[in-house]
Every structure is written in C-alpha cells, then in structure tokens.
VEXDREN-858556 format. One record per residue: residue in three letters; x, y, z of N, C-alpha, C, CB in turn. Coordinates in steps of 0.05 Angstrom, whole numbers, plus 5000, padded with zeros to 4 digits. Glycine has a CB too. Layout:
<rs>
AlaXYZXYZXYZXYZ;...
</rs>
This chain:
<rs>
Met456619483502455119663485453019503469457019813467;Lys453819253462451919093446449419043462453218833438;Arg449619003489447318963506445419203504448118903535;His446619443505445019683503443519693477446819943506;Phe444919623456443619633429441319433428445719583407;Asn441919183437439818983437437419063453440918713447;Phe437919173477435719263494434119483480436719363521;Leu435419673469434119893455432519803431436120103447;Met433619613417432119503394429619353403433919313377;Leu429819203425427519063436425419263445428318883460;Leu426219473458424419683467423019813443425819893484;Leu424519873423423320003399421319813386425520083379;Phe422019553385420119353374417519343389421419073373;Leu417819343416415419333433413719583430416219293462;Val415119813427413620063423412220063397415620303425;Ala413419953376412219953350409719773350414219853329;Cys409619573367407319393368405119503386408219123379;Lys405719703401403719813419401519963403405020003440;Pro399019953411396920103397397620403396394220063410;Lys397220523374397820803370395620983380398520863341;Ile396321173396394321373405395121643392394221393437;Lys393521733374394221983360393422223377392921993333;Asn395222413377394722673390394022643420392622823376;Ala395222443433394722423462395922663476396022153473;Pro394422773494395423013508397722933526393223143525;Ala399723103527402023053545401223083574404423243537;Pro402222913591401722943620402823213629402922713636;Lys401723303651402423573661405423583667400923633687;Asn406623373678409423383686411223213667409723283714;Val410523203642412123043624414923153622410823033596;Ile416922973622419723063619420123153590421722823627;Pro421223393586421723483559423523293544423023763559;Glu423123283517424623083501427623083506424023143472;Gln428923313505431823323508432623213535432823603504;Glu431123283556431823183583431322883584430223333604;Met429222793571428622503570430822353557425922453555;Ile432022463536434322333523436622303544435322503499;Glu437122513559439322513578438722313601439722783591;Val436222303610435422113631435821823621432522163641;Leu434721763598434921493587437821413582433421473561;Lys439421603572442221543567443621473594443721783554;Asp443121633615444421573641443321313653443821803660;Leu440721253649439721003659441020763645436620993655;His441420783619442720563605445720533613442420603575;Leu447020753617449720743627449820613655451021023628;Ala447920683672447720563698447220263696445520703715;Glu445520183679444919903675447419753666442619863655;Gly448919873648451519753640453419713663452819923618;Ala453619923680455319903703454419683722455420173718;Ile451819653725450619453743451219173732447619493747;Met450919143706451318873694454218783696450518883665;Arg456118963697458918893700459518793728460719133694;Gln457718843747458118753775457318473780456718943794;Ser455918343762455018063764453518013790457417873762;Leu451618183797450018153821447517993815449318433833;Val446317883836443917723833442017793856444517423832;Gly439417713853437417723874437017993886438217533895;Asp436617993912436018243927438218453924435518183956;Thr440718363923442918553920442618703894445618413921;Leu441918553872441618683846439318883847441018463825;Lys437118813859434818993862435619243877432418853875;Lys437019223898437819453914439719633898439219363940;Val441619513884443519673868442019813846445719493856;Tyr440119683832438519813811437020053823436519613799;Lys435720003846434220223858436020453865432720113884;Asn438320403876440220603883441220763859442620483898;Tyr441920623837442920763813440620923801443920553793;Tyr438220803799436020953787435421203803433520773785;Ser435421173830434921413847436921633842434921323876;Lys439521553839441521753834441121893807444321623834;Val440421733786440021853760437622043761439421633738;Phe435421963774433122133777433822393793430821983790;Ala435422363813436122603829437822793813437722513854;Ile439622683797441322853780439623023761443322683764;His437522893750435823023730433323153743435022823710;His433123153769430923283783428223173774431023583779;Val428022913771425422783765424922563785425522663736;Asn422522473787421922243805420822013789419822333827;Thr420521793802419621543789417021573775419521313809;Ile415121703788412421733776412621913751410521863797;Gln414122123753414422303730415722153707416022553737;Phe417721993713419021833692417121633680421521693704;Gln415621493696413721293686411621423669412521143709;Gln410521643678408521793662409621883635407322023678;Ser412121983636413422073612413821843592416022213619;Met414821613603415221383585412521293573416521153601;Thr410421293589407821213579407021393557405721213602;Tyr407321653561406621853541408221813515406922133551;Tyr410921803519412621793495412321533480415521823503;Thr411821303494411421053480408721043465411620823499;Ser406921223472404421243457404721413432402221363475;Gln407021523429407721693405410121563391408321993414;Pro409621363374411821213362413921373348410621023342;Ala413221573333415221743319416921883339413821943300;Thr415721983361417222133381419121953396415322273400;Ile418221723405419921543421422121433403418321313433;Glu421621393377423721303359425821513356422521223331;Lys425021763354426921983352428522003377425422253346;Ile427221983400428621993426430721773427426621973449;Tyr429921523422431721303424433921303403430221043423;Asn433421413380435621443360437721633371434521553333;Lys436921843385438822023397440321893420437422283406;Val438821743436440121593459442221403448437921443475;Ile441521253427443421063416445821203405442020893393;Asn445421423390447621573379449521683401446621813362;Glu448321793423449921893444451421673459448222053464;Leu450121443463451521223476453821123458449520993482;Asn453321113432455521023414457821223415454420993386;Glu457221483416459321683417460921663443458121963415;Ala459521603465460821573491462521323492458621553514;Asp461821123476463320873475465920893459461620653462;Asn466021093442468521133425470621283439467821273400;
</rs>
C-alpha cells in the first residue's frame, strides 16, 4: 500500500508542476470523473498485483499490457480514451487532485 501512496504522491507532485491550462475544453470522449476514479483504482490494484510477482523485462511488459487491457475492458474504455482523459484531467489541477484523493481513500479502505 505504501508503494501506491508514494506513486500517487509523485503523480500529484508532477501534476502540480505542470503548466495550468484554465478552462480547457474536455475531449469528446473524456472518461467521467467517477468512472476515472474507478479505472485508476483498478489500475493501481493491478500494478500492486504485478509488483508482487517480481517479474522483469519483456515478461513484465506483457503482464502490464494484459492487466491494463483487462481493466480497460472492464470499464469499457480504450488506451487512447484513457490517455486523452489523463491529459485533460492533469491539465486541471484541482480536478485531478480531487480524483486522486478519492482514489487514495478507496485504496486505503480496500486495504483495511
């Protein structure tokens, strides 16, 4: 769980340092906030499961791709939609902070 927290804090730090774009229009297929929370939560849980496997190299890349594909399929999103949504949300510091606060809270609740 500590790895999740450290990763999330690093991401929030990087987002805070990113130039702010005020009132950027949302992409046409942006993932709604609540669904984005669920996708991010599942991706971080998948990353935790992958890290416990102590994989390296090409095997690690294949496992990541497989897990990410499964998470995206569960949530009916694709890689491009996820990337566009992350780009949009990270350009909105208050919104991405709110999203990640909820992700962190839900991961902490799942850990208990």
